[in-house]
C-alpha positions as CSV (number, residue, x, y, z in Angstrom):
1,M,-0.1,0.1,-0.2
2,N,1.1,3.5,-0.5
3,D,0.7,6.4,0.0
4,E,-0.8,7.8,-3.3
5,Q,-3.5,4.9,-2.6
6,I,-4.4,5.8,0.6
7,R,-4.7,9.8,-0.6
8,Q,-7.3,9.0,-3.5
9,R,-9.3,6.7,-1.3
10,A,-9.2,9.6,1.8
11,Y,-10.1,12.1,-1.4
12,E,-13.4,9.9,-2.3
13,I,-14.4,9.9,1.6
14,W,-14.0,13.4,1.7
15,Q,-16.0,13.7,-1.5
16,A,-18.5,10.9,0.0
17,E,-19.2,13.2,3.0
18,G,-19.8,16.0,1.3
19,Q,-16.1,17.6,1.0
20,P,-16.2,18.7,5.2
21,E,-13.3,20.9,6.5
22,G,-11.0,19.6,9.3
23,K,-11.3,15.6,8.7
24,E,-8.1,15.0,7.0
25,A,-6.5,12.8,9.3
26,E,-9.9,11.0,10.1
27,H,-10.5,10.5,6.1
28,W,-7.0,9.5,6.0
29,Q,-7.2,6.6,8.9
30,R,-10.2,5.4,7.7
31,A,-8.4,5.4,3.8
32,R,-5.8,3.3,5.6
33,D,-8.0,1.1,7.6
34,E,-10.1,0.0,4.7
35,M,-6.9,-1.2,2.3
36,E,-5.0,-2.7,4.8
37,P,-6.7,-5.9,4.8
38,F,-6.2,-6.1,1.2
39,Y,-2.3,-5.9,1.3
40,K,0.0,-7.9,2.7
41,E,3.9,-6.9,3.6
42,G,6.1,-7.3,0.8
43,D,6.3,-5.8,-3.0
44,A,2.9,-7.8,-4.0
45,E,-0.2,-5.6,-4.6
46,A,-3.5,-6.6,-3.7
47,G,-5.1,-8.8,-6.4
48,S,-1.9,-10.1,-7.9
49,V,-1.3,-13.5,-8.2
50,E,1.8,-13.1,-5.4
51,S,-0.8,-11.7,-2.8
52,S,-2.8,-14.7,-3.1
53,V,-1.1,-17.6,-4.5
54,A,1.9,-19.1,-4.0
55,I,3.3,-21.0,-6.9
56,P,5.3,-24.0,-6.5
57,M,8.6,-24.1,-8.3
58,P,9.0,-27.1,-10.5
59,K,11.5,-29.5,-9.0
60,S,14.8,-30.1,-10.9
61,D,15.6,-33.3,-11.7
62,E,19.2,-33.9,-12.2
63,T,19.5,-37.6,-12.6
64,H,21.6,-37.0,-16.2
């Protein structure tokens, strides 16, 4: 999760609430809380294969 994604979601929350003044921190925290479950630590982004599936590597057969 990055600040740009949080900023965008916080902006959407602000708009949905009628653009009130003085709630920037609340909107930022709400956006972060909403998005956090969709991300795991590391470089994988939400919705990517890496974020939800471990792809097994084929075993090497070095018997030649």
